[in-house]
C-alpha angles and dihedrals in degrees: 000000000000120000119211119217121190113228102189123170115237094215116109094229115101096241121168090245094067096095102030112135132199109214122205123198108195117219100343115205122264088246091055091050093049091045087058090045089227095167088066094053118101118262130233133179141179138187124243114292142087121296129187107217134182119192111215090177133027110272128202114193138176116209115222091180139356145060125250137183108199114203112194112225112273094015133101091202119093142196115225124206138157150161112352095021125123107213131191117199116192125236112262097028118136115195146150117245112211101197113198097170120034112266128230113176146160112229142183131190119214112237110230 
């Protein structure tokens, strides 16, 4: 089951990032993963630390390892995800990833 997390910007300007949501699908089935062909997606990893990220395209990623708290820009709220989660990050979102356990993930950007 997918959980929706609101990632609203706290600035008063009506920017397009005010209603961007990171969705986290916990432990998707093997059939869902093979349907997406995740094993053919490129891989990316990072060590623990804080990373400023801006998503210029929608990204879907599947975490093989790791633990992340993603803080949308201008917000003190966060979305947490980790190993075994299928995560969709919307185009246009700027956020800080606070990585507590090194990440290893498969990822795919949607072509617009």
